[in-house]
C-alpha positions in Angstrom: -2.2 -41.0 9.3 1.4 -40.4 7.9 3.7 -39.0 9.8 4.2 -35.6 7.7 0.5 -34.9 7.9 0.7 -35.5 11.5 3.6 -32.6 11.7 1.6 -30.5 9.0 -1.8 -30.7 11.5 0.4 -30.2 14.6 1.9 -27.0 13.1 -1.6 -26.1 11.8 -3.1 -26.1 15.3 0.0 -24.5 16.9 -0.6 -21.6 14.8 -4.1 -21.2 15.2 -3.6 -21.5 18.8 -0.8 -18.7 18.5 -3.0 -16.7 16.7 -5.3 -16.4 19.4 -3.0 -16.8 22.3 -3.1 -13.3 24.4 0.7 -12.5 23.9 1.2 -13.4 20.4 2.6 -10.5 18.4 4.3 -10.3 15.4 6.2 -7.3 13.1 4.7 -5.7 10.4 6.1 -2.5 8.2 8.9 -2.4 11.1 6.6 -2.3 13.7 5.8 -4.8 16.3 2.2 -5.4 16.5 0.2 -6.2 19.6 -3.1 -8.3 20.1 -5.5 -5.6 20.8 -8.5 -8.1 21.1 -10.4 -11.3 19.4 -13.9 -12.4 19.3 -16.0 -14.7 17.2 -18.3 -14.1 14.3 -21.5 -15.8 14.9 -24.4 -15.7 12.3 -27.6 -17.9 13.0 -26.3 -18.7 16.5 -23.2 -20.4 14.7 -19.6 -19.6 15.4 -18.1 -18.7 11.9 -14.5 -17.8 12.5 -12.5 -16.1 15.0 -11.3 -12.7 14.5 -8.0 -10.9 15.8 -6.8 -7.6 15.8 -3.3 -6.4 16.1 -2.0 -3.2 16.3 1.0 -0.9 17.3 1.5 -0.9 20.9 0.6 3.3 21.1 -2.8 2.1 19.5 -3.7 -0.6 22.0 -6.9 0.3 23.4 -7.6 3.0 21.3 -11.1 4.2 20.1 -12.5 2.6 16.9 -12.0 5.9 14.9 -8.5 6.2 15.8 -7.5 2.6 14.7 -9.6 2.7 11.6 -8.1 6.1 10.5 -4.4 5.4 11.6 -1.9 4.9 9.0 0.1 2.4 10.7 0.8 -0.9 10.4 -1.6 -3.5 11.6 -3.4 -6.6 10.6 -6.9 -8.6 11.2 -6.5 -12.2 11.2 -9.6 -14.6 10.3 -9.4 -18.1 11.5 -12.2 -20.2 9.9 -14.0 -22.3 12.3 -17.2 -23.9 10.8 -17.4 -26.4 8.5 -20.0 -24.7 6.4 -18.1 -22.0 5.3 -16.9 -21.9 1.5 -15.5 -19.5 -0.6 -18.9 -18.1 -1.9 -20.3 -17.8 1.3 -17.4 -16.1 2.5 -16.9 -13.5 -0.5 -20.7 -13.0 -0.3 -20.7 -12.1 3.3 -17.9 -9.5 2.6 -19.3 -7.9 -0.3 -22.3 -7.5 2.6 -20.0 -6.0 4.9 -18.3 -3.8 2.6 -21.6 -2.3 2.2 -22.4 -2.0 5.8 -19.0 -0.3 6.2 -19.6 2.2 3.7 -23.0 3.3 5.4 -20.7 4.1 8.1 -18.6 6.5 6.0 -15.5 4.0 4.9 -16.4 3.3 1.4 -14.1 2.1 -1.3 -13.6 1.7 -5.1 -11.7 -1.6 -4.4 -14.7 -3.4 -3.2 -14.7 -5.9 -6.2 -10.8 -6.3 -6.3 -10.6 -7.5 -2.9 -13.3 -9.9 -3.3 -11.7 -10.9 -6.8 -8.3 -12.1 -4.9 -10.7 -15.2 -3.7 -11.3 -16.5 -7.2 -8.9 -19.2 -6.9 -9.2 -20.0 -3.3 -10.8 -23.0 -1.7 -12.1 -22.3 2.0 -12.2 -24.5 4.4 -12.6 -25.2 8.3 -9.3 -24.6 10.0 -7.9 -21.9 7.4 -6.6 -18.1 8.2 -7.4 -15.4 6.2 -4.7 -13.0 7.4 -5.4 -8.5 6.1 -2.1 -6.9 6.9 -2.1 -3.3 6.4 1.1 -1.4 5.7 1.7 2.5 5.0 2.5 3.0 1.6 2.2 -0.6 0.7 -1.5 -1.2 1.2 -3.8 -3.9 2.4 -1.9 -7.5 1.7 -4.4 -10.4 2.1 -2.7 -14.0 3.0 -4.7 -17.2 2.8 -3.2 -20.1 4.8 -4.8 -23.7 4.6 -4.9 -25.9 8.0 -2.3 -27.8 6.1 0.1 -24.9 6.8 0.2 -23.7 3.0 0.0 -20.0 2.7 -0.5 -18.0 -0.4 -0.4 -14.4 -0.7 -3.4 -13.8 -2.4 -2.6 -9.7 -3.8 -2.1 -6.2 -2.2 -4.5 -3.8 -2.7 -3.3 -0.2 -2.5 -4.3 3.0 -0.4 -5.5 3.7 3.1 -9.2 3.9 2.0 -9.3 0.0 1.4 -7.8 -0.6 4.9 -10.1 2.0 6.6 -13.3 0.3 4.7 -12.1 -3.5 5.8 -11.5 -2.1 9.2 -14.8 -0.6 9.6 -16.3 -3.9 8.8 -15.8 -4.8 12.2 -15.1 -2.0 14.3 -17.2 1.2 13.0 -20.4 2.2 14.1 -22.0 0.1 11.8 -20.1 -3.2 12.4 -20.7 -6.4 10.8 -21.7 -7.5 14.6 -21.7 -5.4 17.9 -20.2 -8.0 20.0 -17.0 -8.8 18.2 -16.6 -5.3 17.6 -16.5 -5.0 21.6 -14.2 -8.2 21.7 -11.8 -6.5 19.3 -11.6 -3.4 20.6 -10.9 -5.2 24.0 -14.0 -4.0 25.8 
């Protein structure tokens, strides 16, 4: 393996550990975000991705609806842990999850626009999809490969899309109850 490949893989591993580490935080929209909780999404008894929820300090430990409804900077990062994940499986799962979120009262007209952000993406184990919400700007989706390359896929304006996306994970009808509890730090 070339030295440059080793460095890229080391950087990717470091970033993955940093996202999962308890004390990791970052600045978004002028606020420092702290880790609220993290957990794995499983499907058919297989770990699919590791999700981490970052919120402003004043929302740490808040109730699900407080976090969903808050018009404050926050992020949900998804670290792909399965080699079985493809872009098609990922977007199909997200489409179903948006429908589930709508049943909990968090519908969005931007469901297809969110899915279309992935048109030119190849998903692989070790990739990260960061969903970052900033008031007045919207929900920005960033795809980072395990090789350390990052690309902003796009930004969807409006608080409602953020609410629908957060609803996927922590609404009254989440995609997985245990993941919701972990993201809420329970």
